[in-house]
Backbone as a chain_set.jsonl record, in Angstrom:
{"seq": "MRILFYLLSIVIANVVTAKFAPLQFGMFIVPMGTLFVGATFIFRDLVQNKYGRAKTYAFICIALVISAVVSFLLGDTLMIVAASAISFVIAETADTEIYSRLKLPMAWRVFYSGIVGGFLDSVVFVIIGLSPLGANFLPWEAVPAAIVGQVIVKTVIQTLGAIVLNQVLVIKKKQLIAE", "coords": {"N": [[-4.059, -1.965, 7.811], [-3.1, -2.26, 5.199], [-4.75, -4.185, 4.053], [-7.192, -2.857, 4.118], [-6.633, -0.668, 2.385], [-6.203, -2.107, 0.036], [-8.748, -3.328, -0.421], [-10.368, -1.0, -0.503], [-9.277, 0.313, -2.741], [-10.177, -1.26, -4.804], [-12.97, -1.012, -4.632], [-13.191, 1.761, -5.037], [-12.153, 1.935, -7.636], [-14.184, 0.631, -9.078], [-16.407, 2.328, -8.557], [-15.537, 4.815, -9.572], [-15.127, 4.135, -12.256], [-17.749, 3.556, -13.012], [-19.05, 5.998, -12.592], [-17.78, 8.056, -14.003], [-17.01, 9.252, -17.244], [-15.037, 7.517, -19.701], [-11.584, 8.365, -20.277], [-10.145, 9.789, -23.165], [-7.315, 9.538, -24.98], [-6.095, 10.59, -27.727], [-6.136, 7.887, -29.781], [-6.468, 6.11, -27.713], [-8.479, 4.621, -25.204], [-9.473, 5.008, -21.957], [-10.852, 3.859, -19.067], [-11.781, 5.735, -16.201], [-11.449, 4.509, -13.709], [-9.26, 2.894, -14.073], [-6.947, 4.039, -13.144], [-7.02, 3.463, -10.453], [-7.167, 0.709, -10.472], [-4.629, -0.087, -11.226], [-3.297, 0.521, -8.866], [-4.359, -1.37, -7.148], [-2.95, -3.736, -7.554], [-0.474, -3.152, -6.466], [-1.149, -2.694, -3.764], [-2.143, -5.25, -3.19], [0.171, -6.767, -3.38], [1.557, -5.737, -1.2], [-0.085, -6.601, 0.855], [0.265, -9.367, 0.533], [2.978, -9.549, 1.088], [3.025, -9.087, 3.808], [1.136, -10.905, 4.948], [1.356, -13.348, 3.656], [1.026, -15.855, 1.039], [-1.199, -17.696, 1.101], [-3.143, -16.51, 2.841], [-3.49, -14.21, 1.39], [-4.879, -15.078, -0.851], [-7.345, -15.56, 0.355], [-8.09, -12.943, 0.939], [-8.262, -11.971, -1.662], [-10.486, -13.384, -2.552], [-12.468, -12.258, -0.9], [-12.295, -9.628, -1.822], [-13.099, -10.019, -4.468], [-15.819, -10.716, -4.197], [-16.79, -8.361, -2.989], [-16.198, -6.524, -5.034], [-17.802, -7.487, -7.164], [-20.373, -7.194, -6.056], [-20.463, -4.403, -5.614], [-20.171, -3.47, -8.275], [-22.522, -4.501, -9.417], [-24.47, -3.161, -7.847], [-23.983, -0.599, -8.686], [-25.153, -0.585, -11.077], [-24.02, -1.841, -13.251], [-24.036, -3.899, -16.151], [-24.871, -7.394, -16.268], [-23.033, -8.742, -17.835], [-20.802, -7.043, -17.734], [-20.225, -7.142, -14.995], [-19.593, -9.876, -14.773], [-17.385, -10.006, -16.552], [-15.624, -8.319, -15.234], [-15.249, -9.767, -12.862], [-14.083, -12.153, -13.838], [-11.745, -11.179, -15.113], [-10.542, -10.054, -12.902], [-10.015, -12.281, -11.191], [-8.211, -13.755, -12.796], [-6.115, -11.877, -13.239], [-5.346, -11.13, -10.59], [-4.564, -13.608, -9.57], [-2.412, -14.248, -11.272], [-0.697, -12.096, -10.649], [-0.244, -12.618, -7.914], [1.03, -15.166, -7.985], [3.311, -14.687, -9.566], [4.588, -12.688, -8.066], [5.143, -14.218, -5.8], [7.037, -16.047, -6.705], [9.232, -14.752, -7.841], [12.613, -13.984, -7.317], [13.662, -11.462, -6.403], [14.428, -8.061, -5.344], [11.865, -6.488, -3.35], [10.551, -4.22, -4.564], [11.011, -4.631, -7.294], [9.678, -7.058, -7.66], [7.057, -6.235, -7.151], [6.75, -4.481, -9.301], [7.145, -6.145, -11.686], [5.244, -8.242, -11.318], [2.912, -6.768, -11.168], [2.836, -5.569, -13.689], [2.342, -7.759, -15.387], [-0.091, -8.666, -14.255], [-1.685, -6.364, -14.654], [-1.695, -6.211, -17.459], [-3.007, -8.637, -18.168], [-5.477, -8.207, -16.876], [-6.448, -6.01, -18.321], [-6.622, -6.996, -21.008], [-8.388, -9.221, -20.759], [-10.688, -8.057, -19.529], [-11.478, -6.043, -21.367], [-11.958, -7.531, -23.723], [-13.849, -9.525, -22.914], [-15.734, -7.975, -21.541], [-16.227, -5.434, -22.855], [-16.074, -5.579, -25.648], [-17.632, -6.569, -28.839], [-18.044, -9.247, -28.293], [-18.785, -9.271, -25.672], [-20.443, -6.978, -23.76], [-20.736, -5.264, -25.835], [-19.931, -2.56, -26.036], [-17.81, -1.448, -27.312], [-16.63, -1.28, -30.668], [-14.959, -3.833, -32.619], [-12.755, -2.653, -33.845], [-11.934, -0.702, -32.028], [-11.062, -2.076, -29.839], [-8.237, -2.916, -29.586], [-7.018, -0.388, -29.05], [-8.283, 0.31, -26.676], [-7.348, -1.68, -24.976], [-4.536, -1.248, -25.073], [-4.404, 1.397, -24.121], [-5.291, 1.081, -21.449], [-3.301, -0.657, -20.524], [-1.026, 0.963, -20.719], [-1.594, 3.014, -18.832], [-1.833, 1.487, -16.456], [0.741, 0.435, -16.352], [2.278, 2.737, -15.956], [1.323, 3.462, -13.407], [2.177, 1.201, -11.938], [4.936, 1.47, -12.259], [5.449, 3.948, -10.958], [4.567, 3.22, -8.384], [6.415, 1.171, -7.75], [8.798, 2.634, -7.738], [8.34, 4.464, -5.619], [7.959, 2.631, -3.511], [10.493, 1.397, -3.497], [12.072, 3.576, -2.712], [11.068, 4.029, -0.13], [11.814, 1.626, 1.094], [14.602, 1.842, 0.893], [15.075, 4.041, 2.559], [14.165, 2.989, 5.012], [16.052, 0.961, 5.339], [18.402, 2.435, 5.621], [17.816, 3.71, 8.006], [17.786, 1.539, 9.769], [20.456, 0.759, 9.63], [21.663, 3.009, 10.715], [20.886, 2.853, 13.345]], "CA": [[-4.227, -0.866, 6.864], [-2.836, -2.742, 3.838], [-5.957, -4.863, 3.577], [-8.184, -1.804, 3.894], [-6.266, 0.039, 1.153], [-6.441, -3.036, -1.073], [-10.192, -3.429, -0.657], [-10.877, 0.319, -0.911], [-8.849, 0.645, -4.106], [-11.046, -2.012, -5.71], [-14.29, -0.353, -4.595], [-13.047, 3.079, -5.675], [-12.005, 1.706, -9.085], [-15.519, 0.34, -9.612], [-17.256, 3.518, -8.467], [-15.029, 5.828, -10.508], [-15.4, 3.649, -13.611], [-19.19, 3.661, -13.268], [-19.562, 7.372, -12.474], [-17.1, 9.012, -14.871], [-16.786, 8.818, -18.631], [-13.636, 7.165, -19.966], [-10.694, 9.357, -20.877], [-9.667, 9.4, -24.486], [-6.059, 10.169, -25.354], [-5.931, 10.194, -29.119], [-6.87, 6.657, -30.075], [-6.563, 5.283, -26.518], [-9.66, 4.79, -24.366], [-9.089, 4.551, -20.623], [-11.819, 4.131, -18.002], [-11.181, 6.493, -15.089], [-11.089, 3.591, -12.636], [-7.992, 2.23, -14.381], [-5.938, 4.632, -12.268], [-7.076, 2.768, -9.173], [-6.91, -0.714, -10.701], [-3.171, -0.235, -11.157], [-2.9, 0.561, -7.456], [-4.778, -2.582, -6.434], [-1.886, -4.739, -7.63], [0.552, -2.742, -5.498], [-1.675, -2.964, -2.425], [-2.231, -6.691, -3.027], [1.529, -7.236, -3.103], [1.879, -5.355, 0.18], [-0.837, -7.545, 1.694], [0.937, -10.658, 0.449], [4.272, -9.446, 1.746], [2.818, -9.149, 5.256], [0.299, -12.017, 5.413], [1.656, -14.59, 2.952], [0.244, -16.187, -0.148], [-2.472, -18.36, 1.414], [-4.092, -15.51, 3.343], [-3.758, -13.266, 0.303], [-5.973, -15.642, -1.659], [-8.599, -15.318, 1.082], [-8.421, -11.523, 0.732], [-8.67, -11.847, -3.069], [-11.873, -13.864, -2.615], [-13.297, -11.213, -0.289], [-12.288, -8.497, -2.758], [-13.899, -10.409, -5.629], [-17.234, -10.596, -3.826], [-17.071, -6.926, -2.811], [-16.158, -5.899, -6.355], [-18.992, -7.895, -7.924], [-21.557, -6.569, -5.442], [-20.416, -2.965, -5.898], [-20.461, -3.294, -9.709], [-23.945, -4.768, -9.619], [-25.226, -2.069, -7.219], [-23.777, 0.613, -9.487], [-25.945, -0.71, -12.295], [-23.314, -2.476, -14.367], [-24.737, -5.044, -16.724], [-24.373, -8.684, -15.801], [-21.84, -9.062, -18.624], [-19.692, -6.244, -17.197], [-19.909, -7.714, -13.681], [-18.907, -11.148, -15.03], [-16.074, -9.711, -17.143], [-14.814, -7.76, -14.16], [-14.895, -10.859, -11.953], [-13.161, -13.068, -14.525], [-10.443, -10.516, -15.282], [-9.998, -9.876, -11.554], [-9.464, -13.556, -10.729], [-7.033, -14.09, -13.613], [-5.041, -10.909, -13.002], [-4.873, -11.217, -9.207], [-3.853, -14.878, -9.426], [-1.115, -14.1, -11.951], [0.117, -11.188, -9.836], [0.134, -13.328, -6.686], [1.972, -16.241, -8.261], [4.576, -14.104, -10.033], [5.192, -12.043, -6.9], [5.634, -15.275, -4.902], [8.125, -16.833, -7.271], [10.398, -13.951, -8.214], [13.658, -13.853, -6.295], [14.183, -10.119, -6.632], [13.984, -7.132, -4.302], [10.417, -6.31, -3.313], [10.07, -3.232, -5.542], [11.014, -5.259, -8.619], [8.585, -8.044, -7.681], [5.824, -5.448, -7.3], [6.722, -3.962, -10.667], [6.944, -7.189, -12.692], [3.971, -8.952, -11.124], [1.851, -5.817, -11.505], [2.798, -5.387, -15.144], [1.647, -8.916, -15.952], [-1.471, -8.614, -13.781], [-2.373, -5.269, -15.346], [-1.881, -6.592, -18.858], [-4.071, -9.649, -18.234], [-6.73, -7.556, -16.486], [-6.878, -5.171, -19.444], [-7.01, -7.824, -22.159], [-9.57, -10.031, -20.451], [-11.858, -7.22, -19.289], [-11.913, -5.376, -22.601], [-12.512, -8.502, -24.673], [-15.07, -10.158, -22.399], [-16.723, -7.004, -21.079], [-16.539, -4.261, -23.664], [-16.083, -5.856, -27.089], [-18.876, -7.199, -29.317], [-18.167, -10.552, -27.647], [-19.402, -9.061, -24.366], [-21.536, -6.008, -23.668], [-20.78, -4.559, -27.122], [-19.743, -1.118, -25.886], [-16.764, -1.036, -28.249], [-16.492, -2.097, -31.88], [-13.691, -4.555, -32.643], [-11.65, -1.75, -34.233], [-11.51, 0.087, -30.864], [-10.587, -2.964, -28.769], [-6.788, -2.801, -29.33], [-6.706, 0.905, -28.431], [-8.762, 0.256, -25.297], [-6.413, -2.525, -24.224], [-3.235, -0.57, -24.969], [-4.573, 2.554, -23.237], [-5.312, 0.614, -20.063], [-1.979, -1.203, -20.189], [-0.115, 2.1, -20.523], [-1.902, 3.667, -17.549], [-1.489, 0.568, -15.367], [2.2, 0.348, -16.308], [2.757, 3.975, -15.311], [1.002, 3.358, -11.977], [3.084, 0.194, -11.382], [6.281, 2.052, -12.227], [5.484, 4.925, -9.864], [4.467, 2.479, -7.128], [7.688, 0.484, -7.497], [9.795, 3.662, -7.395], [8.041, 4.939, -4.261], [8.239, 1.526, -2.594], [11.939, 1.255, -3.42], [12.588, 4.681, -1.903], [10.677, 3.766, 1.262], [12.661, 0.532, 1.582], [15.967, 2.365, 1.034], [15.074, 4.889, 3.763], [14.077, 2.093, 6.171], [17.333, 0.255, 5.471], [19.357, 3.41, 6.162], [17.47, 3.93, 9.426], [18.233, 0.363, 10.51], [21.916, 0.807, 9.7], [22.022, 4.115, 11.598], [20.594, 2.494, 14.74]], "C": [[-4.036, -1.334, 5.416], [-4.086, -3.374, 3.235], [-7.029, -3.832, 3.255], [-7.884, -1.045, 2.601], [-6.521, -0.821, -0.08], [-7.927, -3.085, -1.416], [-10.792, -2.098, -1.114], [-10.481, 0.67, -2.34], [-9.727, -0.071, -5.133], [-12.426, -1.366, -5.786], [-14.224, 0.99, -5.314], [-12.904, 2.926, -7.186], [-13.361, 1.439, -9.724], [-16.404, 1.578, -9.638], [-16.827, 4.556, -9.499], [-15.302, 5.41, -11.952], [-16.872, 3.83, -13.962], [-19.664, 5.109, -13.348], [-18.936, 8.374, -13.44], [-16.883, 8.415, -16.258], [-15.313, 8.466, -18.825], [-12.864, 8.346, -20.555], [-10.311, 8.859, -22.258], [-8.44, 10.236, -24.802], [-5.757, 9.741, -26.771], [-6.771, 8.962, -29.381], [-7.098, 5.777, -28.85], [-7.777, 5.654, -25.669], [-9.331, 4.191, -23.001], [-10.187, 4.884, -19.618], [-11.116, 4.803, -16.825], [-10.72, 5.577, -13.949], [-9.778, 2.862, -12.848], [-6.868, 2.773, -13.501], [-5.876, 3.896, -10.936], [-6.819, 1.268, -9.321], [-5.411, -0.973, -10.644], [-2.677, -0.266, -9.721], [-3.29, -0.71, -6.71], [-3.687, -3.65, -6.458], [-0.77, -4.417, -6.63], [0.083, -3.065, -4.082], [-1.772, -4.474, -2.161], [-0.86, -7.276, -2.722], [1.951, -6.896, -1.674], [1.153, -6.255, 1.175], [-0.113, -8.891, 1.707], [2.265, -10.637, 1.179], [4.128, -9.593, 3.266], [2.129, -10.438, 5.702], [0.57, -13.353, 4.714], [0.659, -14.891, 1.842], [-1.119, -16.774, 0.182], [-3.518, -17.358, 1.91], [-4.439, -14.485, 2.272], [-4.875, -13.787, -0.584], [-7.322, -15.48, -0.96], [-9.037, -13.866, 0.887], [-8.857, -11.266, -0.712], [-10.122, -12.299, -3.213], [-12.841, -12.842, -2.021], [-13.415, -10.028, -1.246], [-13.136, -8.79, -3.986], [-15.386, -10.248, -5.344], [-17.62, -9.122, -3.677], [-17.144, -6.23, -4.164], [-17.408, -6.226, -7.164], [-20.246, -7.236, -7.373], [-21.599, -5.081, -5.755], [-20.747, -2.699, -7.366], [-21.946, -3.473, -9.989], [-24.791, -3.627, -9.053], [-25.099, -0.753, -7.985], [-24.507, 0.546, -10.82], [-25.207, -1.287, -13.484], [-24.124, -3.665, -14.868], [-24.118, -6.331, -16.18], [-23.102, -9.077, -16.558], [-20.617, -8.298, -18.113], [-19.259, -6.797, -15.844], [-19.127, -9.019, -13.864], [-17.507, -10.918, -15.593], [-15.116, -9.168, -16.092], [-14.339, -8.867, -13.22], [-13.87, -11.797, -12.583], [-11.777, -12.434, -14.672], [-9.756, -10.326, -13.932], [-9.319, -11.156, -11.073], [-8.187, -13.907, -11.491], [-5.864, -13.173, -13.276], [-4.476, -11.01, -11.587], [-4.107, -12.518, -8.958], [-2.474, -14.793, -10.073], [-0.18, -13.225, -11.13], [0.635, -11.905, -8.592], [1.216, -14.374, -6.947], [3.323, -15.716, -8.745], [5.311, -13.456, -8.869], [5.827, -13.087, -5.972], [6.912, -15.929, -5.411], [9.379, -16.03, -7.641], [11.367, -13.833, -7.038], [14.398, -12.542, -6.54], [13.829, -9.245, -5.442], [12.489, -6.83, -4.451], [9.9, -5.346, -4.382], [10.023, -3.822, -6.951], [9.924, -6.315, -8.732], [7.244, -7.347, -7.858], [5.682, -4.973, -8.739], [6.377, -5.064, -11.68], [5.603, -7.912, -12.532], [2.8, -8.048, -11.486], [1.726, -5.566, -12.994], [2.026, -6.538, -15.791], [0.173, -8.905, -15.537], [-2.278, -7.543, -14.493], [-2.65, -5.576, -16.807], [-3.037, -7.589, -18.986], [-5.435, -9.058, -17.892], [-7.29, -6.749, -17.657], [-7.392, -6.003, -20.607], [-8.321, -8.559, -21.882], [-10.806, -9.153, -20.284], [-12.367, -6.577, -20.579], [-12.558, -6.378, -23.558], [-13.825, -9.092, -24.163], [-16.146, -9.124, -22.069], [-17.147, -5.956, -22.071], [-16.69, -4.529, -25.154], [-17.445, -6.386, -27.529], [-19.1, -8.602, -28.742], [-18.912, -10.438, -26.32], [-20.582, -8.113, -24.433], [-21.671, -5.144, -24.921], [-20.739, -3.036, -26.981], [-18.73, -0.579, -26.883], [-16.812, -1.896, -29.507], [-15.11, -2.766, -31.858], [-12.521, -3.643, -32.987], [-11.103, -0.968, -33.04], [-10.906, -0.769, -29.753], [-9.07, -2.852, -28.549], [-6.405, -1.484, -28.642], [-7.154, 0.932, -26.974], [-7.813, -0.57, -24.431], [-5.096, -1.794, -24.007], [-3.321, 0.639, -24.033], [-4.562, 2.142, -21.775], [-3.948, 0.073, -19.637], [-0.986, -0.074, -19.918], [-0.342, 2.731, -19.155], [-1.502, 2.766, -16.379], [0.022, 0.413, -15.235], [2.798, 1.583, -15.639], [2.518, 3.908, -13.804], [1.944, 2.354, -11.307], [4.498, 0.749, -11.259], [6.415, 3.043, -11.08], [5.433, 4.227, -8.507], [5.765, 1.783, -6.768], [8.78, 1.476, -7.107], [9.59, 4.153, -5.971], [8.38, 3.853, -3.24], [9.738, 1.324, -2.418], [12.539, 2.344, -2.539], [12.272, 4.485, -0.421], [11.564, 2.679, 1.852], [14.106, 0.978, 1.778], [16.072, 3.21, 2.307], [15.024, 4.016, 5.019], [15.399, 1.375, 6.409], [18.39, 1.195, 6.071], [19.088, 3.673, 7.631], [17.924, 2.755, 10.275], [19.75, 0.355, 10.688], [22.368, 1.876, 10.698], [21.8, 3.778, 13.069], [21.656, 1.646, 15.253]], "O": [[-4.728, -0.862, 4.513], [-4.432, -3.135, 2.078], [-7.699, -3.931, 2.227], [-8.792, -0.803, 1.806], [-6.992, -0.332, -1.106], [-8.31, -2.904, -2.571], [-11.631, -2.074, -2.014], [-11.272, 1.266, -3.071], [-9.986, 0.464, -6.211], [-12.981, -1.194, -6.871], [-15.105, 1.316, -6.109], [-13.478, 3.713, -7.939], [-13.655, 1.966, -10.797], [-17.075, 1.844, -10.635], [-17.661, 5.108, -10.216], [-15.669, 6.244, -12.78], [-17.203, 4.215, -15.084], [-20.591, 5.412, -14.099], [-19.507, 9.44, -13.672], [-16.608, 7.224, -16.406], [-14.443, 9.054, -18.183], [-13.426, 9.202, -21.238], [-10.172, 7.657, -22.486], [-8.503, 11.463, -24.883], [-5.223, 8.655, -26.998], [-7.991, 8.994, -29.219], [-7.842, 4.8, -28.928], [-8.065, 6.829, -25.444], [-8.96, 3.022, -22.896], [-10.435, 6.058, -19.342], [-9.978, 4.464, -16.501], [-9.709, 5.852, -13.302], [-9.236, 2.274, -11.913], [-5.941, 2.041, -13.154], [-4.8, 3.727, -10.362], [-6.311, 0.63, -8.398], [-4.974, -1.972, -10.074], [-1.742, -0.999, -9.397], [-2.627, -1.088, -5.744], [-3.52, -4.387, -5.486], [-0.196, -5.321, -6.024], [0.831, -3.642, -3.293], [-1.516, -4.927, -1.045], [-0.74, -8.181, -1.897], [2.629, -7.688, -1.019], [1.708, -6.626, 2.209], [0.094, -9.482, 2.767], [2.633, -11.618, 1.825], [5.002, -10.154, 3.927], [2.498, -11.007, 6.729], [0.057, -14.386, 5.146], [-0.397, -14.267, 1.732], [-2.113, -16.369, -0.421], [-4.656, -17.367, 1.441], [-5.55, -13.955, 2.248], [-5.729, -13.016, -1.022], [-8.339, -15.283, -1.625], [-10.221, -13.594, 0.692], [-9.728, -10.43, -0.956], [-10.901, -11.662, -3.922], [-13.909, -12.594, -2.581], [-14.504, -9.493, -1.453], [-13.82, -7.9, -4.492], [-16.125, -9.704, -6.164], [-18.658, -8.693, -4.183], [-18.052, -5.436, -4.409], [-18.004, -5.341, -7.779], [-21.091, -6.769, -8.138], [-22.648, -4.552, -6.12], [-21.524, -1.793, -7.667], [-22.549, -2.683, -10.716], [-25.73, -3.173, -9.708], [-25.99, 0.096, -7.938], [-24.485, 1.499, -11.599], [-25.706, -1.235, -14.608], [-24.805, -4.343, -14.099], [-22.986, -6.339, -15.698], [-22.198, -9.681, -15.981], [-19.518, -8.85, -18.066], [-18.064, -6.909, -15.572], [-18.12, -9.242, -13.191], [-16.55, -11.561, -15.161], [-13.937, -9.521, -16.071], [-13.172, -8.902, -12.829], [-12.9, -12.189, -11.934], [-10.763, -13.072, -14.391], [-8.534, -10.426, -13.832], [-8.182, -11.121, -10.602], [-7.194, -14.312, -10.887], [-4.748, -13.642, -13.053], [-3.259, -10.978, -11.403], [-3.118, -12.53, -8.225], [-1.482, -15.22, -9.483], [0.987, -13.565, -10.936], [1.816, -11.807, -8.258], [2.201, -14.454, -6.213], [4.366, -16.251, -8.368], [6.515, -13.651, -8.702], [6.909, -12.868, -5.428], [7.77, -16.32, -4.619], [10.469, -16.595, -7.74], [10.954, -13.605, -5.901], [15.591, -12.523, -6.841], [13.014, -9.642, -4.61], [11.933, -6.91, -5.547], [8.9, -5.64, -5.038], [9.098, -3.541, -7.712], [9.308, -6.456, -9.789], [6.394, -7.807, -8.621], [4.602, -5.062, -9.322], [5.421, -4.926, -12.443], [4.912, -8.161, -13.52], [1.806, -8.511, -12.047], [0.622, -5.372, -13.503], [1.162, -6.315, -16.639], [-0.709, -9.111, -16.37], [-3.42, -7.778, -14.89], [-3.713, -5.242, -17.33], [-3.934, -7.407, -19.809], [-6.432, -9.37, -18.543], [-8.486, -6.813, -17.939], [-8.475, -5.744, -21.132], [-9.248, -8.513, -22.69], [-11.861, -9.464, -20.835], [-13.57, -6.577, -20.839], [-13.603, -6.089, -24.141], [-14.806, -9.152, -24.904], [-17.332, -9.367, -22.291], [-18.327, -5.611, -22.128], [-17.37, -3.775, -25.85], [-18.316, -6.628, -26.694], [-20.232, -9.085, -28.713], [-19.583, -11.376, -25.89], [-21.592, -8.399, -25.076], [-22.624, -4.375, -25.044], [-21.422, -2.316, -27.709], [-18.776, 0.593, -27.258], [-17.013, -3.107, -29.423], [-14.206, -2.31, -31.159], [-11.416, -3.835, -32.48], [-9.928, -0.603, -33.036], [-10.301, -0.235, -28.823], [-8.649, -2.703, -27.401], [-5.558, -1.475, -27.749], [-6.476, 1.515, -26.128], [-7.515, -0.203, -23.294], [-4.597, -1.729, -22.884], [-2.409, 0.876, -23.241], [-3.901, 2.777, -20.953], [-3.499, 0.32, -18.518], [-0.192, -0.159, -18.981], [0.608, 2.958, -18.405], [-0.897, 3.237, -15.416], [0.532, 0.274, -14.123], [3.729, 1.47, -14.842], [3.398, 4.253, -13.015], [2.457, 2.624, -10.221], [5.175, 0.516, -10.257], [7.38, 2.99, -10.317], [6.165, 4.594, -7.588], [6.177, 1.798, -5.608], [9.599, 1.185, -6.235], [10.545, 4.249, -5.2], [9.015, 4.129, -2.222], [10.203, 1.102, -1.3], [13.412, 2.07, -1.715], [13.114, 4.747, 0.438], [12.017, 2.8, 2.991], [14.766, 0.544, 2.722], [17.051, 3.102, 3.046], [15.751, 4.268, 5.98], [15.817, 1.202, 7.553], [19.174, 0.788, 6.929], [20.021, 3.841, 8.416], [18.4, 2.954, 11.393], [20.264, -0.005, 11.747], [23.333, 1.677, 11.435], [22.45, 4.351, 13.943], [21.608, 1.229, 16.41]]}, "num_chains": 1, "name": "protein.A"}
């Protein structure tokens, strides 16, 4: 189920981003799919926790291909597909490596690795995909707001995910003690 949720969250993020206009909160611009991108880091950590780092990289490769194909089929420009793939590889690798190396409780590893992964995903995708350097959807003046908006949303999702995961782990620990 973890693998399915991981892969589905990536597909859903692509579909939602392609089909719905970005949200604008004051100066911040946030693609709708950002809500699901934040969840992909949580699901990826759950996959890694169960299957290990080596197998997780195999799932990341599968997810990368699925993501690129879905983006292309949805009509994204080649520059957007490339930016998505590049940001995906960088962010997922960072998340995987940070999660692997932290010697903290699982919820904290999910939180910290996801924060870094989400930040890198936002910076790389916006600059390569949306700025004048890429598909030129955003002027340079809007790039910082687009990055910060995505980082804020992904951080909120990571925080909520870490809180929920921590609560689930606390409940499981209490059940084990009670047995």
